[in-house]
C-alpha positions in Angstrom: 19.0 -47.7 26.5 20.8 -51.0 27.2 21.5 -52.0 30.9 25.1 -51.2 31.8 26.0 -54.8 32.5 24.4 -56.4 29.5 25.6 -56.5 25.9 23.7 -54.2 23.5 20.5 -55.9 22.2 21.7 -54.9 18.7 24.5 -57.5 19.1 22.3 -60.2 20.6 20.0 -60.0 17.6 22.8 -60.4 15.1 25.1 -63.0 16.9 22.4 -65.0 18.7 24.6 -66.6 21.4 23.5 -70.1 22.3 24.7 -71.2 25.8 22.2 -70.8 28.7 22.1 -67.3 29.9 22.2 -64.0 28.0 25.0 -62.2 29.8 28.5 -63.3 28.7 30.0 -63.0 32.2 31.9 -65.9 33.8 34.3 -66.4 36.6 37.7 -66.2 34.9 39.6 -69.0 36.5 42.8 -69.7 34.5 42.9 -70.3 30.8 39.7 -72.3 30.0 36.0 -72.1 30.3 32.9 -71.7 28.1 30.6 -68.6 27.8 27.7 -67.8 25.6 28.8 -68.0 22.0 27.3 -67.9 18.5 27.2 -71.3 16.8 28.2 -71.9 13.2 25.9 -73.7 10.8 29.0 -75.5 9.6 30.2 -78.3 11.9 33.8 -78.1 10.7 34.5 -74.5 11.5 33.7 -71.8 14.2 31.1 -69.1 13.8 33.0 -66.2 12.3 32.3 -62.6 12.8 34.3 -60.2 10.6 34.4 -56.8 12.3 36.4 -53.6 11.9 36.2 -49.8 12.1 36.6 -47.6 9.0 36.4 -44.0 7.9 33.8 -42.8 5.5 36.3 -43.4 2.7 36.8 -47.0 3.8 40.2 -46.6 5.3 41.1 -48.6 8.4 44.6 -47.4 9.2 47.0 -44.5 8.4 50.2 -44.3 6.4 52.2 -47.5 6.6 49.5 -49.2 8.7 49.8 -46.7 11.5 46.9 -47.0 14.0 44.1 -44.5 13.7 41.7 -43.5 16.4 38.6 -44.3 14.4 36.1 -45.7 17.0 34.6 -43.3 19.5 34.1 -44.4 23.2 30.6 -45.7 22.7 31.3 -47.9 19.7 34.5 -49.1 21.4 32.4 -50.3 24.4 30.1 -52.1 21.9 33.2 -53.8 20.3 34.4 -54.9 23.8 31.0 -56.4 24.5 31.3 -58.3 21.2 34.6 -59.7 22.4 32.9 -61.3 25.4 30.5 -63.1 23.0 33.3 -65.0 21.1 35.7 -67.7 22.2 38.6 -66.2 20.3 39.7 -63.0 18.6 42.0 -62.8 15.6 44.4 -60.2 14.2 47.2 -60.4 11.7 50.8 -60.0 12.7 51.0 -56.6 11.1 48.3 -55.3 13.5 50.0 -57.1 16.4 53.3 -55.4 15.7 51.9 -51.9 14.7 49.3 -51.6 17.4 50.5 -54.0 20.1 46.8 -54.6 21.1 45.5 -56.1 24.3 42.3 -57.6 22.7 40.6 -57.6 26.1 37.4 -56.0 27.6 39.0 -53.2 29.6 36.4 -50.6 28.4 33.4 -52.4 29.9 31.9 -51.1 33.2 33.1 -52.6 36.5 31.0 -55.6 37.5 29.1 -55.8 40.8 30.0 -58.7 43.0 33.6 -58.2 43.8 36.9 -58.8 42.0 36.3 -62.6 41.6 33.7 -61.9 38.9 35.2 -61.2 35.5 34.0 -60.7 32.0 34.5 -63.6 29.7 37.8 -63.0 27.7 38.4 -64.1 24.2 41.4 -66.2 23.3 43.9 -63.9 21.4 45.0 -65.4 18.1 47.7 -63.9 15.8 47.9 -65.1 12.2 51.7 -65.0 11.8 53.0 -67.4 9.1 56.7 -66.5 9.6 56.7 -66.0 13.4 57.4 -62.2 13.4 55.5 -61.8 16.7 57.2 -60.2 19.7 57.8 -62.0 22.9 57.4 -58.7 24.7 53.8 -58.1 23.4 51.0 -56.9 25.7 49.1 -60.1 24.8 51.9 -62.2 26.3 52.4 -59.8 29.2 48.7 -60.0 30.2 48.8 -63.7 30.1 51.9 -63.9 32.3 50.2 -61.6 34.8 47.1 -63.7 34.9 44.8 -61.1 33.3 44.5 -62.6 29.8 44.1 -65.9 28.1 47.1 -67.6 26.6 47.8 -66.2 23.1 47.9 -68.6 20.2 50.1 -67.8 17.2 49.1 -69.5 14.0 52.3 -70.1 11.9 53.6 -72.3 9.2 57.0 -74.1 9.6 59.3 -74.1 6.6 59.9 -77.6 5.2 63.2 -79.3 5.4 66.3 -78.6 7.5 67.3 -75.3 5.9 68.5 -72.3 7.8 65.0 -70.8 7.5 63.7 -73.9 9.3 66.3 -73.5 12.1 65.5 -69.8 12.5 61.7 -70.6 12.6 62.2 -73.2 15.3 64.3 -70.7 17.4 61.6 -68.1 17.1 59.0 -70.7 18.1 61.0 -71.7 21.2 61.4 -68.0 22.3 57.7 -67.3 21.9 56.7 -70.5 23.7 59.1 -69.6 26.6 57.3 -66.2 26.8 54.0 -68.0 27.1 52.5 -68.4 23.6 51.1 -71.5 22.1 52.4 -71.8 18.5 50.0 -73.7 16.2 51.7 -75.0 13.1 49.3 -74.9 10.1 50.3 -75.9 6.6 50.6 -73.1 4.0 50.9 -72.8 0.3 53.3 -70.3 -1.2 53.5 -68.6 2.2 49.8 -68.2 2.7 47.6 -70.1 5.0 44.2 -71.3 3.7 41.4 -69.7 5.6 39.1 -72.7 5.5 41.9 -75.0 6.6 42.8 -72.6 9.4 39.2 -72.4 10.6 39.0 -76.2 10.5 42.1 -76.4 12.7 40.5 -73.9 15.2 37.3 -75.9 15.5 39.4 -79.1 16.1 41.1 -77.2 19.0 37.7 -76.3 20.5 37.1 -72.8 19.2 33.3 -72.4 18.7 33.3 -68.7 17.6 35.9 -66.4 16.2 35.9 -62.6 16.0 38.2 -61.3 13.2 39.4 -57.7 13.8 42.0 -57.1 11.1 44.2 -55.7 9.7 43.8 -55.1 6.0 45.3 -58.3 4.7 43.3 -60.4 7.1 40.1 -58.5 6.3 40.8 -59.0 2.6 41.4 -62.7 3.0 38.2 -63.3 5.0 36.1 -61.2 2.6 37.4 -63.4 -0.3 36.8 -66.6 1.8 33.2 -65.4 2.5 32.3 -65.5 -1.2 30.3 -68.6 -2.2 32.1 -68.5 -5.5 35.4 -69.4 -4.0 34.5 -72.3 -1.7 31.6 -74.7 -1.2 30.2 -72.5 1.6 31.1 -69.0 2.9 33.7 -68.9 5.7 32.1 -65.9 7.4 28.7 -65.7 9.1 28.4 -62.0 10.1 30.0 -58.8 9.2 29.9 -55.8 11.6 31.4 -52.5 10.5 31.8 -49.4 12.6 31.8 -46.3 10.4 33.5 -43.2 11.9 32.4 -39.7 10.6 35.8 -38.8 9.2 37.9 -39.0 6.0 41.4 -40.2 5.9 42.4 -39.7 2.2 44.6 -41.6 -0.2 47.5 -42.0 2.3 45.3 -44.3 4.4 45.2 -48.1 4.2 42.0 -49.7 2.8 41.0 -53.3 2.5 39.4 -53.7 -0.9 42.6 -53.8 -3.1 42.7 -56.7 -5.5 39.2 -58.0 -4.8 36.7 -58.3 -7.7 33.0 -58.0 -7.2 32.5 -61.7 -7.8 35.0 -62.4 -5.0 33.0 -60.6 -2.4 30.3 -62.0 -0.1 26.6 -61.6 -0.7 24.9 -60.0 2.3 21.5 -60.2 3.8 19.4 -57.3 5.1 21.5 -55.4 7.6 20.8 -53.8 11.0 22.2 -50.5 12.0 22.6 -48.5 15.2 24.3 -45.3 16.2 26.8 -45.5 19.1 27.9 -42.0 20.0 29.2 -40.4 16.8 29.7 -43.7 15.0 27.3 -45.7 12.9 27.5 -49.5 13.2 26.1 -51.8 10.5 25.6 -55.5 11.0 24.9 -58.0 8.2 24.5 -61.7 7.9 26.5 -63.4 5.1 24.3 -65.3 2.6 25.2 -68.8 1.4 
């Protein structure tokens, strides 16, 4: 059994954090600071962990993307430990709007040593090309209250001086006034290139990124993890929590439109049971 204030050894073996110390705990003073983090073999991008919970029939959400209670308490705690081991955590705008997540470490046990000692929090990042994010989100609320890092919203400004560009700039201003940092990344046909996005994050100081979903984001990163699409895979590790339940055809999956040759090749995996859930961790092969 793992000590209560240490991340599971299962995760340490897969992610191999590389800053001195093995416990991702730091004094959370403001919006900056480094903690133990996996390191990418590629200098131009962060280490990327793609992780999500699914049913036995590979569904990650209910009808219309409605949130499902897939992870049990024990595997949820494992996921929150994983968050402390990454500089940033990414979700798509659909997940941000449907689930209104906090992307923090609230399920971890209280730390000894008083209220000044906090778990390392990941930077929340929302992939939101058209700036649909809400200024009233929990992510922004937590930041304004001083209990979360400043969210970054990755978007792509329309070109020219059209009405669309004016609307985009108005949304950008509203989100920035609410506390967000809007990062403008060039897109093509309304889609942001994953390798280009990751390069931008690395230039902004992000050493490791935990990608949590939803379906479109998972699909994009799976495709970007294939060595057949780019010179090197854009994902380093994949960690999947499998809940002992079926959802059925009405649920939302993540494999639609992906061919076998578009999917990553995986190394020998590790698995561990957390409560009722099975968690499988695999390294992505080049």
